[in-house]
N, C-alpha and C positions, 0 to 999 in steps of 0.2 A: 644875349650877354647881359651881365648884371652890372649895376653901378658900384658893386663891392670890389671890383678889380682895381688893384693898385695902378695909378696913373702911369708910373714909370714902366711897370711890366707891360701895360697896355701899349705904350709907345713902342717898346722893344718888340713885342709880338707883331704889331702892325708893320714896323720897318722890316723885320726879318721875314715875315710872311710875304711881303711884297717882293723880296729878293729870292723867295723860294726856299729858305732854309732857316731853321730855328735851333739855337744852342740849348740843349736840354740840360746841360751841367748847371744852369742857373735856376732851374726849377726848384721849388720847395719840396721837401720830403713829403710823400703822399700825393703829389700831383699825378694825375692820370692822363694818358694819351689813348685815344681810340683811333688807331691807324688802319685805314682800309687799303689793302694791296689788290692786285689783280685776282688773287685767289682766296684771300682771307681778310677777316677783321681782327686785329690784335688789340687786346686790352692790356695796356702796359702801365704799371704802378711803379713810380720812382721811389725806391727805398733809401738810396744813397746817391743823389743826382751827381754830385761831384765826382764820384768814382764809377758812375754809370751802372750801379747795381739796381736791378728792376725785378719785379714779379711780372710774368707774362703769361697770357693764355690766348688760345684761339680755338677755332672749331675742328682743326685737324692735327697740327703738329704738337701743340701744347694743350691737350684736352684738360689736364689739370694745371692749376697755376704752378709755375716753376720759377726758381730764382736764377737769373742769368746776368751777365754784363751786357749792357747795350753799348756796343763799340761805336756806333755811329751809322753813317750811310755811305754808299759807294755808287758809282755809275755802273758797276758790274765788273770793274777790273780791280787792280791791287791798290788804287789810290782811295783812301778812306778819310772822309771828313768826320773826325773824331767828335763824339758827343753831340752830333747834329742830326736832325731829321729833315729831309728835303723831298719835295714833290718830284716824282719821276725817278727817284733814287731807290736803291735796295737797302733795307735795314739789315744790320748784322748783329746777331746775338752770340755770346760766347758762353760755354759752360764754365762754371766756376771751378770744378774739380779737375778736369782734364784738358781744358782749353779748346775743346772742339767748337767749331763755329757753324752757324746756320745763317744763310742769307735768304731774305724773303724775295718775293716778286716785287715789282715796282709799286711804290707808294702812290696811291691815287688821291687820298684825302686824309685829313687828320684833324681831330678835335682835342684841345687841351681842356682839362677840367680841374678846377681848384681842389686842394685836399679836402676842404670841408664842403665841396659842392656849391659854394656860393656864386660862382661864375663859370662860364665856359667860353671857349673861343675857337671858331673854325679858322684853321690856318689859311687855307686857300679857297677862294671861290671857284666853283666848277663852271669854267667858261663854256663847256660843251653841253651843259644842261639846257634842255628845251623848256621854254616857258609857254604855257597854254593860255 
């Protein structure tokens, strides 16, 4: 992580990450998330964070970058934590034209990167990672 990150944002990220969930609506335009799920790694660029508009791509579902609405995360049922990403939860993306949604497999890890690349932040430590 860089010293360039705003101290208030750093405090919020630390606090939210400890609780397992981060509010993406407060990100700056251009902020990137690299979210690893059980099956894919998603590169998500926030175009309009307040309204959840993102550009997303991964290795299978979104081979080309597409614009979607990031609705938030769910535990797999109908309850949605709007505008948030959480470890152990499923991300939900919505098509802008017809409203169709796609839900990912469980989020394993996530990295936030500044719009200008000057800092990055791993949201959750991997407790299962073996140290040699």
